[in-house]
C-alpha positions, 0 to 999 in steps of 0.5 A, a space after each residue: 703767435 709766432 716766435 723767432 725760433 721754430 719748434 721741432 715736431 716729431 712726425 706722427 707723435 704730436 710732440 713738440 720739443 721745448 728746446 728752441 731750434 735755430 741755425 748754428 753759426 760761427 759764434 757757436 763754433 767759437 764758443 765750442 772751441 773756446 770751451 775746449 781750448 781752456 779746458 785741456 791741460 796742454 793749454 794750461 801747461 804750454 801757456 804757463 811755461 811761456 809765461 815763465 820763459 817770457 817773464 823769467 828770462 826778461 827779468 833775469 837779464 834786466 837784473 843782471 845788467 842793472 847789477 853790472 856796468 853794462 851800458 845800453 847806449 844806442 840799444 833799446 832796453 826793451 830789446 832785452 825781452 827778445 831772448 824770452 820771446 824767442 824761447 816762448 815761441 816754441 810754446 806757442 808753436 806747440 800749442 798751435 799744433 796741438 789745438 788741431 792735431 791732437 784731435 786727429 790723434 784722439 779721434 775727437 775730430 769725428 765728434 767735432 765735425 759731427 757737431 759742426 759739419 762745416 769744416 771751414 767753420 771749424 777751422 775758422 773758429 779754431 783759428 780765431 780763438 787761438 789767435 785771440 788767446 795767444 795775442 792777449 797773453 803775449 801782449 800782457 806779458 810783454 807789457 809787464 816785462 817791458 815795464 819791469 825792465 824800464 823800471 829796473 834799468 835806469 838808462 833812458 826811456 824807450 820811444 812810443 815806436 819801440 813800445 809798439 813794436 816790442 809789445 803789439 808787434 811782437 804779440 801779433 807776430 807770435 800769434 801769426 806764428 801760432 796760426 802757421 803752426 795750426 795750419 801745419 798741424 791741420 795739413 800733417 794731422 800728426 802732433 809730433 811731426 808738425 811740432 818737429 817741422 815748426 821747430 825746423 822752420 825756426 832753427 834750420 835756416 840759422 843752422 844752415 847759414 852757419 855752415 855756408 862758408 863758400 863765396 858762391 853761397 853767400 847770397 843764400 847765407 844772407 837770405 837765410 840770416 835776414 828772413 829767419 824767424 829769430 832775425 825777424 823777431 830781432 827786427 821788431 826789437 830794433 836788434 836785427 842780425 844783419 844790416 840788410 833785409 826786412 826792417 820796421 814792421 815788415 817782418 809782421 807783414 811777411 809772417 801774415 802772408 806766410 800764415 795766410 798761404 798756409 791756412 789757405 792750404 789747410 782749408 783746401 785739404 781739410 775739405 778735400 780729405 776724409 776724416 
């Protein structure tokens, strides 16, 4: 009688293992990475701080505006969630780097690659688990904050397009930003260095633009302002820094392209370098 599993026989002993043997697949790697990411303290701390920033700042701003005479005419109520999302993006970037760079720091990556020699499968599993986790958590909190802001501030109801961009769009953008951080962590293999690079990616364009006073550099200043991460997040909230540059859903496609290039480089170097 045949079974869907092959049984392992020890040569020369006649012993038959009761444990079914099968080929490992991506689902096994995903299950392993999910176990790791939900059981480490860094995930709990970063997501807790993220939730505190996203919800706390969003509700605090809504309460402050509700208690004042501020008129939001011409501005979406949901755009008030921008500041909380911008600060919480630091938590997402930190978690993205730690998801892979911490294993290089502790040497645990050797165990991971021994259990799953396919390095591409390991990186794919980490990317899928991390992306889905950040997307789900961000979507839940942006929906919560958005609903609370609309309830607190009685100044009109946002359109369905505004709801989609400020919840689904922002959640996808942060998850892709986290994937970019994961790719940088894989390339740098050093937690502090990769986190510093990602913070620089977010803040440096705006800082540089602030000090470009000469007319000859005005084109560069405009580009830095238009394509900086805070500005692109603002576009998703209908609150762009400049009148030109990306609009609508374009920031999401830009981040998708950047994250894809970085992940491609991470795949290439992970297969080419030693542990």
